[in-house]
N, C-alpha and C positions, 0 to 999 in steps of 0.2 A: 116316586119313580121319575116323574118329569124333572124334578129338581136335581136328582142325581144325574140324569142325562145331560142337563144343562151344564152341570159342573164338569163332567167328563168332556163335553164338547169345547168348553172354554179352555180347559187344559190342553186339549189337542191343538187348538188354534194357536195358543201361545207357543207350544213346542214347535209347531210348523214354522211360525214366524222367526223363532230363534234359530232354527236350522237354516232358514233362507238367508238370514243376516250373516251367519257364520260361514256360509258356503263361499269358497273362492270362485272368482270368475275372471275372465280375460278382459283387461281394460286396454284400450288403444287411444291414440291421439297424435296430435302434431304440436311440437314446440317451435315457436317462431318469435321474432321481434319485428321492429319496423322495417328491417331490411329483408325479411323473408325467413324461411326455415332455418333452424339452428341445428347443426350437426354436433354431436358430442355432449349434449346437455344431459345432466344426471337426473334420473327419475327414481326416487327411493320411497318405499312404504315407511312412513314415519314409525320409529320405534322398533324396526326390524332390520334384518340384513338383506332383505329382498330389494333388488335394484336393477336398473338397466340404463343404457345410454341411447340417445336418439341416433338414427342413421343419417346418411348424407342429406336426406330430404326432411329431416326433423321428425320422422315417425318413431313411435315407441310402442312397445307391447309389454304388458306386465300383469302378473296375477295379483289380485287384490280382493278383499272382502268388503262388502257393503258396510259403511261406517268407518273404514280406515281412511287415512289421509296420505295423499301423494305429495311429496316435496320435490319440486323441480328447481334445480340450481344450474347456473352457468357462470363462468368467470366474467366479471364486469356487469352482471345483471342482478337485479333484486330477486331473491328467492320467492317462489310462488307455492301456495298450498291449496290443494283441491280435495274436498271431501267426496269419497266415493258413495254414490247413491244407487238408484236402480239403473241409471244409464250406464252404458259401456264405453262411450267415447267422450274424451275430454281434451279439447284443444286449448292450449295455453299460450298467451303472448307475454313475454318477459320484458320488463322495463329496465332501462339503464340504471345501474346502481351509482348514483351521483354521491360521492363522498364529500362531506364538508371539508373545507380547507384545513381546519384544526385537526382532522383525523388523517391527514396525508403527510407523509414524510418522504425525504429523498433517500434512496438506496442506490448508490452509484449514479448511473445516468437515468434511473427510473424513479417513478413515484409509486409508493405502495401505501397501504393502510398501516396505521400504527399497530394494528393487531397482528399483521403479517411481517412487520419489520424485524430484522435480526440485528439491527445496527444501533450504535450509540449516537443519538442526534439531539441537539438542543435547538429549540425553535422559539422565535418571538413573532408576533403578528403586527399588523398595521396599527392596532390600538395602542401598542406600546411605543411605536415609532412616531406617529403623527403629531405634528404641532409642537415637537420639542425644539428648543431654540439652538440647535447645534448645526453648524455648517456641514460637519462630517457625521454621517449616520452611525459610524462605529462608536463614537463617543456616547451616543444615546444608549447603546447596548451594554455599557459598563454595568457590571453587577447583575445582569439578567441571565447569563448563560454559564452553567457550571463548567469549570475547566478551561474557560476562555479568559485569559488575562489581557484586558484591553487597557492601555495606558496612553493618555494624551501626553505627547512628548513636548508640547509647547502650547502657548496661548495664542499663537498665530491663527486667525480664523481660517478654517478649511484645511489646516495642516494634516498630514498623514498621522494616524495613530499607530502605536505599536500594538500588534496583536500576536499573542503567543498562545498556542493551543497545546495543552498538556506538556509544558516545559520546553526550554530551548533544546533543539535536537541536533545541533552541530556547533563545532568550534568556529568554523569559518564560512560555511555555506549560508546561503540566504535562508532566513527563517520565516518569511512571509507565507501565510496560507494562500491557497488558490482561491480567487474570487470568480464565481460563475454567475453572471447576470442574465437572466432569461435564457439560460442554456449556453451562453457565450463566455468562454474563459477570458478573464480580463485581469486587471491589476488594481492594487489598493489606491493608486493615484486617481482612479475613476471617481472617487467620492467628492472631489472638489467640484465636479460638474454634474452631479446627480442630485435631484430633488428628493429628500427623504420622504416627503409626502406622497411620492409616486410608488413607494415600496409597499407591497402587499404582505410579504413575509421574508424573514431571514432565518435560514437554517444552517447550523454548524455541524459538519460531518467530522467525526473524530476517530472512529475505530477502523480496523483493517477492512471489514466488510463494506463500510461506507465509502472509504477513500481509495481502495486498491484499484478500482476501475479507472481512476484518474491517473494511475501510474506515477511517473516521476514527478509530476507537478502536484500531487496530492500528499506528499510526504509530511507537510506541516499542517495538514488539515485542509478542509474545503469549506468555504462560506458560500452558500447558494442563496442568491437574492432573486426573488420573483416580484416583478412590478405588477401593478394593478391592471385588470382587464374588465371588460363588460361580461355579461352572462347571456347564455342562450335562454330564450323563453318569450314571454309576452313583450311586444314592442313597447319600449319605454325610454324616455330621455330624462336624465337627472343632472342638474347642475349643482356644483358645490364650490363655495368660496370660503377661504379661511385667511385670516390676517393676524399678524402679531406685531406688537411694538415693544421694544425692550431696552434696558440699560445694562451695561456691563461695567464692572469695577474690579480693581485689584483685590485679591484676597489679603487678609491681614496676617503679617508675620509675628513671631515672638521675639525677634531681635530687639535689643535695647540700643537703638542708635543714640550716640552721645549728642548733646546739644552743642551749639556753636560756642557758647561760653565754656562749657565743660571741655570741649576739644582744645580751645585756646589755653585753658589752664593746664591741661595735660601736656600740651606742647611746651609750655613754659617750664614745666617740671622736667620734661624729658630733654629740653635744650635744643629743640629744633622747630622750625616753622614760624609762622606769623606770631604765635603766642610769645615767643622769646622777646620780641620787640615791644610788647605791651606790658603796662603796669597792671597790678591787680585791679586798680580803679578803672583802667581802660577796658579790661575784660568784663568787669561787672556792668559797665555801661554799654557794652557792645550790643547793638540792636538789630543785627542781621542774623537770622536763623533760618536758612533756606532748607526746605524739604525737597531735595532733588528727585526723590521718588515721585512726589506729587507733580514736579515740573515735567518729567519725561513721560509720565503716565497720565491717563485721563479717564473720565467716565465716558465710555463709548455708548453709541446708540445703535440699535439694530431694528430692522423692519423686514417683514416678509409678506408676500401676497401670493396666494395660490388659487387658481381657477381651474376646475376640471369639469369635463362633460362626459357622462357615461351613457352610451347608447346600447340598449339591449334589443335583441331581435331573435326570430326563430332560427335563422341560418347565418346571421352575421351580427357581430357586436364590436364595440370599440370603446376605448378609453383615451381621452385626449386631455392634456393638461398644459397649462402655461404658468410659470412661476418667476418671481423676482425676489432675490434675497440680498440684503445689504447689511453688513455688520462691520462696525468700526472696532479695531483692536484697542485694547486698553493701553497699549504702547502707541504713542503718537506716530503718525505716518503709516501705520499698518492697518490693513482692513481687506475685506473681500466683498466684491459685488458679483452676483451670479444671475444669469437669465437662462431658463431652460424651457424647452418645448418637448412634449412626448406624445406619440400616437401609437397605441397598441390596437391592432386589428386582428380579430379572430373570425373564422368562417368555416362552414361545412356545407357539403352537398345535401340535397333533399333526402337522400337515402342514408346519409351519415357515414358513407364509406370514405369519403375524401374530406380531410380536415386540414386547416392551414392557419398559420398566424404570421404576422409581420409587425415587429416592434421597432419603432424608430425613436431615437432620443437625440436631441441636440442640446448642447450646453455651451454657454459662453461665460467666461469668468475673467475678472480683472482683480489681480491680487497684488497688493502693495506689501512687501515683506522686507525684512532686513537680514541679509545673509551672514552678518557678523555676530548674531546672537550666539552666546556660548563660547566666544573666543576671549582672549585677553587683550584685544586691540583697544587701547585706551582712547584712540582717536576714531574708533569704528563702532564699538559696541555700546549702544545706548544704555543697556542694562547695567554695565559696569559703572557708567557715570551716575546712574540713578542710585545705585547701592553704595558707591564709595565717594561721591562728590562731597567735598568739605562743606559743612553747613554755613560757615562764616563767609562763603563767597556769595556775592549778590548778583543774580542773573541780570539785573538792570544795568550792570556795568558793561555788558556785551555791546560792542560797537562795530561789529563786522569782522570779516575774515582777516584783514591785515592786522587789526587790533588784537585778534586772538593769537595770531602768529607771534606778535611782539610779547603778549602776555605769556605765551608758552616759553619763550626764550628768556624772559626776565623774572620768572617765578621759580622757586625751588622744585626740583624733581618734576612730577607730573601733576602738580597742584591745579594746573589750568585744564585738567581733563573735562570738567563739566562744560567749560566754554568751547572746547574743541567739538564736543558732541552737540552743543547748542547750534554751532555753526553747521554741523552736518544736517540737523533738522531742516535748515533752510536751503542748504546747498547740495543736496544729494537726492537722487530718486532711483527707485528700483521697482519697475512695473513688470509684472508677468501677465500676459494675456493668453488664455487658453480657449481653443475652440475644439469641441469634441463631437463627433458624429458617430452614433452607434446604430447599427442595423442588425437585427436578429430575425431570421426567417426560418420557418419550418413547414414542410408539407408531408402529410402522411396519407397512405391509402390502405384500406382494409381489403387485402386481396381475397381472403376468406374470413370466416368468422374467427379463425384461429391465427391467421397470419397477417401481419401488418408490416408494410415497408415505410421507411421514414428517411427523409433527407433534411438536414439542417445546414444552413449557410449563414454565417455571421461575419461581420466586419466592423472595424473601428478605425476611424481616421482622426488622429490627434495632431493639431497644429499648435505649437507653442511659440510665442514671441516674447522676448525679454529685452527690455531697454533699461540699461543702468547708466546713470550719468553722475559724474563728479564734476560739478559746475566749475567753469574757469574762475580762477582767483579765489576759490574757496580755501579754507584753511588747509585741507588735505592736499589740494592742488598746489598750494604754495609750498607746503612741506616737501613734496616730492618733485618740485619743479627743477629744471636745469639752472634756474636762478632762484634759489630758495628764498622765500619771503618777499621777493620783488614781483609785484603784480605786473601783468602785461601792459596795463595802461600807464605804468611808471617806468617803462623801458625794459621790463623783464621779459623772459620767454613766455610764449603762449603755453598755457598749462591746462590741466583738467583732462578728462577723457570721457568718451561715450562708447558703450558696448551695445551692439545690436546683434542679438542671437536669434536665429530661426531654426526651429526643429520640427520635423514632420515625422510622425510615426504611423505605421499602418499595421494592423493586426487582422489576420484572416483565419477563419475556422470553418472546416467542412466536415460534416459527419454523415455517414451512411449507416442505417440500422435495419435489421430484420428482427421482428419480435414474433415468437410463436408461443401460444398458450393453449393448453389442452387439458381437459378434465376427463379422467377415466374412473367413474364411480366415486370413491372417496379420495382418489389420488388426483392431484393437479400438478402439472409441470409447466415450466416456462423456459424458453431458450431465447437467447439474444446474441446476435452477432453484429459487430460494429467495426467500421474502419473510419479513422479520423486523421485529418491533416491540419496542422497548425503552422502558421507562417507569421513571423514578426520581423519588422525591419524599421530602421530609423535612418534619417539623413539630417545632418545638422551643418550649418555654416555660421561662423562667428566672425565678427569684425570689431576691432577696437581702433578708434581714432584718438591719438594723443595730440593735444594741442587744439584748443578751441578759442575762437575769437569771441570775447564776451559781448561785443557790440552787435554781432549778427547771429550768434548761435541760437538755434531753435531745436529742442530735442526731437529726435527721430525724423529729421528732414534732410540731414546732410548740410544744412546751412551752418556757416561758421567754422567749417573744417579748414585747418591751415594746410596749405600745400607744402609738399616736400621741398627742402632747400638742398642745393648741391653741397653745401658745407655742413649740413646737419640732417641726419637721417631720423631724428627723433619724431618728426611729424609723419613719417611713412606709416600708412595704415597697416595694422597687423591683422592677418586673416588666417583662419583655420577652417577645416571641414572634416567631417567624419561620416562614415556609413557602416552599419553592421546589420547582420541578418541571422536569424535563428529559425531552424526548421524542426518540426516533429512529424513523424509518420507513425501511426499507432494502429494496432489491430487488437481487439479484445472481445471477449465473450463471457456470458454468464449463464448459469443454470439455476433455476428455482424449483424446489419441490415442496409440496404441501400435502399433508394427510389429515383429513377431517377438520382442518383449521386448528388442529391441536399441535402438530409438529411441523417444523419447517427447516429447510436446508437451502443455503445459497452458496454457490461457488463461482468464482470468477478468475480469469487469467487475462493478462494484458502484456503485449510486446510493444515496447517503445524504441524508436530509433531517432537520435537527435544529432544535430551538427556540432554539438559542443565538444565532441571527442574525435580522436583519430578513427579511421574507418573500422579497424578491428575491434574497437570498444564502443561503437555508437549504439549498439542494441543491448537491451536488457529486458528480462521478463519478470513480471510480478504476479502475485496470486493472492487469493483470500478464500477463506472458508468460514461460513457463519451458520449458526443454528439457533432454533428457539423451541420453547415448550410452553404452550398456552395452557397453564395449569387450570385456569378458570373454566376451561372447556371440558375438563374431566368430570365423569359422573360422580366421583367421590367428593366433588366440590358442591354438589347440589344442595347440601344442607347449609353451606356457608353463604347464606343469602346476602351478607354484608360485603362480600367480595364481588366486585364488578369486573376487574381486570387483574390478572396475576400472571406475569410472563417472565420466564427465565430465558436469557439469551447469551450468546458468546460468539467470539470471532477470533480468527488468527490469520495473519497474512504478512505480506511484504510490500514495501513501496521503495522508491528511490528518489534521489535528489541530484539532478544534473547541474543545478545552479550552485556550483561548488565554491563560488566567491560571492560574498554579500554585495548587495547593491542592486542595480537594475538587471533585467534579464540578459543584458549584453555584457555585463561585467566579466563573465568567464571567458569571453573571447576578445576582450580589449585589455591587455593583449591575449592572444590565443595561448592557452596554458599547456598545451601538449607539444608546442614547438619552441625552438630557440628563436627569439625575435631580435634582430639587429636593427638599431636605429642610428642614423647619423647624428652626431653631436658636434657643435662648434667649439672652437677655442680649446681643443684637446691636443696634446703632444706639441708643446711649444707654439700654441696658437693655431695649429692646423686642424683638419677634420678628423674626427674619431668616431667610434661606434659605442653606443650603449647596448648592453646585452641583457635581455630577460630570458633566463634559462627555463625551458619547459620540461615536462615529464611525459615522454611518448606513450607510456602505458597508463596514462590518466584514465580513470573510469568513474562511474557513478558512486556517490555515497549511498549506502544500502541500509534500510531500516526494517527491522523485524518488530512486530507488535502483536499482542493479544489482549483481549478485553472480555470481561464477564460482567453481566449486569442483570438487573431485575426492574421491571416496570409494574406499577400497581395503581389501582383505583379502588377505593373502598367507600361504603356508605352512599351508594348512588352517585358516586363521583365527587363527593364533597372533599375527601382526602385523596390526593393523587401525588405521585412522585416517581423518581427513578434513582437507582444507585448503580454505580459502575466502579470496577477496579480495572486498572490498565497497567500494562508493562510495555515499554517502547524502548528499543535499543538501536542506536545508529552505529554502523560499522564502516570501515574503509574511509575514515574521515580524512579530508584534505588538509595536511599540516606540513610545516617545515621540518625537514630532517637534515641533520648535519652530514656533510659530504667532505671529501678531501679538498683542501684548498687548491690543489693542482688543477681542479676542474674549473677554476675561475670564480668560484663562489663558496662560501662556507656553509650554505644551507640550500636545499632544494625542496620545493613543495611537491609532495607526493601523496598518494593514498596510503595512509599509515595504518598501523595495527591498533591505534587508539580507538576506543569506543565510548559512547556516552549513553547512559541508560536513564530514563525517566519512568517512575512508577508512582502510583498514587490512587486516591479515592475521589469520587465525585458523588454528590447527592443533590437532588433538586426536589423541593416539596412545595405543595400548595394546599391550603385547607380553607374551605368556606365556613368560617366560624358562625356567620349568620347568613341564612338563605331563606328569607321570608317573602315569597312572591305576593302574598295578600297585602302586606304592608309596604311593598316595593322597597325592601331593605336587603342589602347584601354586603357582607364584610369578608374579604378574602385576605388571608395572610400567606405570604410566599417567602421562600428562602432558598438559597443554594450556596454550596461551599465545595471547595476542592482543595485537596492536600497533595502536593507534589514533592517528590524527593528525586534529586539527580545524583548520579554516581559515575565517576570517570574510571576507566580501566584500560589496560592494554598499551600504555605508553612505555616504550622500550628505551628511550633515550633519557639522558640526564637523571638517572636513577628513578625513572617513572614520574617525572615532574615536567610540567610546562609552566614557565614563568611568564606572567603577563604584566609587563611594566615592573614597578618596584614593590607593589603591595597586594598583588593578586597571584594566586597559583592554582593550577589544576593538577592534583596528584592522583595516582592510582588508589582507588578506594575512597577518595575524597569527593568533594562537590566541585562543580564547574565554577571557575572564577572565585574561589574562596579567598576571603581577605586574609592577608599574610602580613601581620604587623607585630609591633612590640607593645606590650601593655604599658599604658601611661598610668601612673599611680598618684600623681599629685606634685606638690611643691615642697622643696626642701626648706623648712622653716629657718634653717641656719643661714642660708645664702640666697634663697629665691630661685635656685636652679630647678629645672624640671627633673622629676624622678621617674624612672622606668624599672621594669622587671627584666633582668637579663635572662638568657636561655636557661640558666640554672635556678631561676626563681629568686635571685638576689636583687634587692633594691639598689639602684645605681644611677649616677648622673651620666655615665659614659656608656653608650651602646653602639653597636655596629650592625650591619646586615645579618651577621651570624646570630643575633639575638631575636630575629623575627620568628614567629611561629604561626601555625594555622589557628583560626579563630572559630571555625564552625559557623561562620556568618557569610551571607551572600546577598547580592543585589536583587536576586530573584526571590519572590515571596514563597514561603512554604504553604501558607493558607491564603486563599483569596475567594471572594464571593460577594453576595449581596442579599439583602432582605428588605421587605417592605409590606405595605398593605394597600388594598383598594376598597373604598367604601362608597356605596351608592344608597341614597335615600330620597325617594320622591323627587328625583331630578337633580338633587344636590350630589356632588361627587368630590372625592378627595383621594389622593394617591401619594404615596411616599416610596422612594427607593434609596436605601443606604448601600454603600459599597464599602468593602473592607479588604485590607491585606495585612498579614501579620508575618513576623519573623523575616523582615526585609531590612537590609542595612545599606547605608550609603554615606559617603563622605560629604559633609556639609562644608564645601570649600568656600562658599560665601561667608559663613560664620568664621572660618579660619582666617579669611582676609580681614574681617572686622576685628579679630583678636590679634592681629599681627602688629606689634609695636613699631616695626620698621616702616609702617605706612604713615606714621605720624609726620606731619609736615607737608604731606602731599595728598593724603586721603583721609576720610573719616574713619572712625573706629567704633567699637562697641563701648557702651558706658562701663562695662565690667573692667576695662583696663584702668579705670580710676581707682579700682580696689586692688591693683597689683601689689605684689610683695615689695615692701620697703623695710629698712631696719626697724621702723616703728610700727609696721603692719605685717607681722610675720604669720598670722593665722589667716590664710587666704588660699583659694584654689587657682589664683591667677599668678603665673610666674613673674619674676622681676622683669621690668621692661628692658633691662640690659643683661638678661641672663645669657651666659656664654653658650649654652647648649640649645638655644631655641631651634636651630636647624634640625635637631634630632627628632623633632616631632613629625617630620616628613615621613618617617618610617613607622610611626606609632599609630595607635588607635585613638589618639586624643580627640580627633574630630570625626571619628566614625560613629554615626548616629543611627538609632533605631528609627526607621522611617515607616513603621506600621501606622495604620490609621483606620478610623471609621469615619466615613463622610456621608453627610446628607446630600446625596447626589442630585435628587430631584424631589421637589414638593410642589404639588399642584392641587388647587381647589377650583371648583367651578359649579355651574348651574346649567342644566339642560331644560329648556322651557317645555312644559308638558304640551303634547300635541293638541289637547283640547283648546288651548289658547291660540293655536295657529290655524284652526280649522277654516276660518273665513279669510285667510290670507294666502298668498301664493307660496308661502314658506312651509316646508314640510318638517324641517329640523332646525333648531337654533340653540346654540350653547355659547357660554362665555367661560373663560378660565384665567386664573392667575397662577403663575408658577415661578419657581426659583431653581437655579442650578448651582451646585457647589456651595451650599449655604453655610454649612458648619463642618469643621474638622475636629475630630477628637484624636490627638496625636501628640507624641513627644517631640516631633520634628519642629525646629524653630523657624524654618524658612517660610517663604510665601506659599509654597505648594508642596505637600508631601508626595504628590503623585509624580513619578518619574521612572523611565526605564533605564536610567544611566547608573554607572558606577559612582559618579560624583556629580554634584550640581555646581556649576560655575557660571554665574551671570546668565542664567537661563530666563526665558520668557514664561512667567507663570500662567496657568489657566485661570480664566476670570470667574468671578461670581456674576450670575446673570439673573435679571428679573424681567419677566414679560407679562403682558396682558394680551389676550387673544380672543377672537370670536370665530365661530364656525357655523356656516349657514348652508342649508340645502333647499333647493326649490326645483 
């Protein structure tokens, strides 16, 4: 009986306890943070639909059962979980949700988490950028960002790169993306004076939702650069020093330059030049064989030194850096020296409501460059002399400027070209000095937990000084003297010139913003309203003095200037000045909506007003709409444990382009394009004064771009496999083009907003996979790759049967591609007579062709595929990394090779050794036409020298060692590493020239990018 009673009693107690646990009760509390109570925080019983929000004082009341869990969330705070026990009151203090930099992306003017972003963004961080031996950081980013085609246009250190995002968007408008540095809109020329080691991250915004808030200036994409800062937290000071030393050299071409003896023999056979006067024995014994490429180019040296100090603190932090960079160009006389200082200061109040930053950057650079590169100036372009100089000429014969002038007059044709350019090496200078001051400031105040006000003010002052000197009595001075060939000390006129150009540019940006964020249960909204003013102006004055006294002239001092003579105005100083200004006033806003972190919607609208156009057309509105679906947050994905992130996103919107003329930001108003501009001209109408007229288009307006994008982001297997895929469609309307008008208007063509449109569409993919990830053995191997395919299509051309002709061998047709090559197929050599053979428009092989036989080729100078791939390997302190870049289906005229294959150059320039195999009556089986073929000029319209410029390049290879911390414990050093690296090491290409990388339609005596080897160290203490 007692046993039975005990059993019943135990059962009753258990039942009572179960009932008490299951019984709901009222739970109360206060949600706060370090600033005080939080209004609008969400309090939800986990796994149920029961929830509430806190009132203005942070109070909440909710029904819950003992054993259930309360989840408290608020925007910008880490979620908190509280288990309900016997107590009825639970106060919660939420902590700031500090998101790692790698998990933050830019969305318009705001930063958001990768999880909540609806945009297409490509990003690289400082690890990729640091300690690469490139003066311009954009060159470092080649092959790293899907859909971003970065091309170094020259080997000049610090030169501007060509950056095209998702294809060329206009026929005539500027195609540069907008560069935003620490929130300050700037331009691509900034990179000459910025230290890449100061950069924390670079993000490229590509789709409508990402760029529409930037309005008219975001039409070609936006590149957002964030420089390094300190961090809030424990007080700590860290020093870092890095240094590199390197060598630069010219890349190796596949051209077969003929030897001196071979050239003399060929001249003898052709009947022209020095070879004609020599016997076979003389030619065989000729012992001069000059490599003019080796003479004009060199192995350059480079060095860099970077020192930074990072100060961390509770309410204030800073990052300060000083750097020096010195790189000799591979072309003699060229190079860049740069000195930079940066200080980035961040602070906040004790309660965190007030935050601010002030970033200051100062850069000074000295750049020696040659403005004649890429021209056909035989007396100006060093590259021409290097590529075409006859190898039988001896540089030791050079005896000065007067001797060179005599040699020029007493040798056939332009044989003396190398001597002319040797003289220029010694008798010419072109120095550009640039001083750049950037200041970016921001202050923000959290008016309530939901409402933040922000003001940002930024400015840049750029001063550029250029000094160009053609020294008195140099060859070029003697050539263009009033007494040609007679030096001033021999009684001739004073000659030579000096240019002194001063340019000052000021850029100002002011931004006012209000941000409102609120969460209602599972719903979260964000509202942003902004007003922005941008102002940009430059003032320039230029002076040229003709006539310099060689005995007293000192560059950039005014010493040695010859005074004006009453009988000769040649010595009168020439002067000019200019000033321009561009203004933007913009108003824009955005709306964000999120539901349960699963679904998101972002909308924005912007109104821009600019001074580029007449009053009635100055304003334009742009908009965007984007959405996302975080599939990995769905309950049906609970069983797919291998999926960490899976997100679908899309966007649609519009942007515009006010820079309707390529060039600087001032190009559309120099001259003003919507007005008729009359300029006085001398020596018109029988020597009298006349007017030159630039006709304007009063109704001129913005070019307009519509675009949409769909993409997917994913991370699998605990983040080991990660990537993105995007499809985009982008169309530009109202393009600024020349349209025929009646000749009675005074011109045959007027530039207007036309009906033509240009569409770019394609795919992008970016992948990374941690093939090995073994923390125990300190081993990691990551493989990464990205690729993009772009197609462009022209439509809407109403004139000339739907065709725009660009020069003689490029067209843009409705339904065709932009700047498609338009040529006659070259098919070989007629074995009977050595003439060139072509296919006429009817497909017949012929020697005689006209422009009517040209046809479209389906080929373009813009690649269809571009991207990069590589790997990163780490093992117990040793590390290695590679980056390959590639472009495919890109074509370009190899004009350098065409010059080497031109038999009319014999007697004055060098040629390719292939000409020795040219057709003769005894050598009829050859692909080189007769040196005296009558139709050689017909190949100007043919595809004979149109070459496949596709390539795969080992862009960067680096190996190094990071010393384990256990070896540094008893030293002042906290981190120490060494590395060796090379840039542009190997090319896999059919291109014969020095450098397959180029943004041009043809390459003509251009400055190739160099191969670079460096050794560096990096130390922290």
